[in-house]
C-alpha positions as CSV (number, residue, x, y, z in Angstrom):
1,M,-15.6,-46.1,-37.1
2,A,-18.4,-43.7,-38.1
3,D,-20.4,-43.8,-41.3
4,L,-20.2,-40.9,-43.6
5,N,-23.1,-40.5,-46.1
6,I,-23.3,-37.3,-48.2
7,S,-25.5,-36.4,-51.1
8,V,-25.0,-33.3,-53.2
9,P,-27.5,-32.4,-55.9
10,H,-26.6,-31.3,-59.4
11,N,-28.3,-30.3,-62.7
12,L,-25.5,-31.5,-65.0
13,Q,-25.3,-34.3,-67.6
14,Q,-23.6,-37.4,-66.1
15,D,-20.7,-37.3,-68.5
16,E,-19.9,-33.7,-67.5
17,V,-20.1,-34.7,-63.8
18,L,-17.7,-37.6,-64.6
19,R,-15.3,-35.4,-66.4
20,R,-15.2,-32.8,-63.6
21,L,-14.8,-35.5,-60.9
22,Q,-12.0,-37.2,-62.7
23,S,-10.2,-33.9,-63.1
24,F,-10.8,-33.0,-59.5
25,I,-9.3,-36.4,-58.3
26,A,-6.3,-36.0,-60.6
27,N,-5.7,-32.4,-59.2
28,A,-6.2,-33.6,-55.6
29,R,-3.6,-36.4,-56.1
30,T,-1.0,-33.8,-57.1
31,Q,-2.1,-31.0,-54.7
32,Y,-1.9,-33.3,-51.6
33,A,1.0,-35.5,-52.7
34,D,3.0,-34.2,-49.7
35,R,0.4,-35.4,-47.2
36,I,-0.8,-38.6,-48.8
37,Q,1.3,-41.7,-48.9
38,G,-1.1,-43.9,-50.8
39,F,-3.8,-42.9,-53.3
40,Q,-5.7,-45.5,-55.3
41,E,-8.8,-45.1,-57.4
42,A,-10.8,-47.8,-59.1
43,W,-13.6,-46.8,-61.5
44,N,-16.6,-49.1,-62.4
45,G,-19.0,-47.1,-64.6
46,N,-20.2,-44.1,-62.7
47,T,-18.8,-45.3,-59.4
48,V,-15.3,-44.8,-58.0
49,V,-13.7,-46.4,-55.0
50,L,-11.0,-44.3,-53.5
51,R,-8.4,-45.5,-51.0
52,V,-6.2,-42.9,-49.3
53,S,-3.5,-43.2,-46.7
54,G,-2.1,-40.3,-44.7
55,M,-1.0,-39.4,-41.2
56,G,-1.1,-43.0,-40.2
57,Q,-4.7,-43.4,-41.2
58,Q,-6.4,-45.2,-44.1
59,V,-9.7,-44.2,-45.5
60,E,-11.8,-45.9,-48.2
61,G,-14.8,-44.4,-49.8
62,T,-17.2,-44.7,-52.7
63,I,-18.4,-41.8,-54.9
64,T,-21.4,-42.6,-57.1
65,L,-22.5,-40.3,-59.9
66,N,-26.3,-40.4,-60.1
67,P,-28.5,-38.5,-62.6
68,S,-29.4,-35.8,-60.1
69,D,-26.9,-36.1,-57.3
70,V,-23.4,-37.3,-56.3
71,T,-23.2,-39.5,-53.2
72,V,-20.1,-40.1,-51.1
73,Q,-20.0,-43.0,-48.7
74,S,-17.2,-43.9,-46.3
75,R,-16.3,-45.2,-42.9
76,L,-14.2,-42.8,-41.0
77,P,-11.3,-44.2,-38.9
78,F,-11.7,-43.6,-35.2
79,M,-9.2,-40.8,-35.1
80,A,-11.1,-38.9,-37.7
81,T,-14.5,-39.1,-36.0
82,M,-13.9,-36.1,-33.9
83,F,-13.6,-34.1,-37.2
84,R,-16.6,-35.6,-38.8
85,G,-18.6,-32.4,-39.0
86,R,-15.6,-30.5,-40.5
87,I,-15.0,-33.4,-43.0
88,E,-18.7,-33.5,-44.1
89,N,-18.8,-29.7,-44.5
90,G,-15.6,-29.8,-46.5
91,I,-16.8,-32.5,-48.9
92,R,-20.2,-30.7,-49.4
93,E,-18.4,-27.4,-50.1
94,Q,-15.9,-29.0,-52.6
95,L,-18.6,-31.0,-54.4
96,G,-20.9,-28.0,-54.4
97,R,-18.3,-25.9,-56.2
98,L,-17.4,-28.7,-58.5
99,L,-21.0,-29.3,-59.5
100,A,-22.0,-25.6,-59.8
């Protein structure tokens, strides 16, 4: 397994970041329902733990909303490590748009 650590800066109030992220997660749950068999989220303040299952793989990650950035931490399953760069770029791109 490979570690994934991504930080994306923002200039928003934390409550606005929280609102946007919660909306994004709700939309993703619906948008990818045909590809995801399990989708769990557990919020604790400004941190959410996500567990997603799909294509025979399970991924768990933590997203933390900080005053000046959002961090994503996860351990990629072995099968996903070959796509690590693509996954990192996709997360940075999505978060960048979300936090713009």
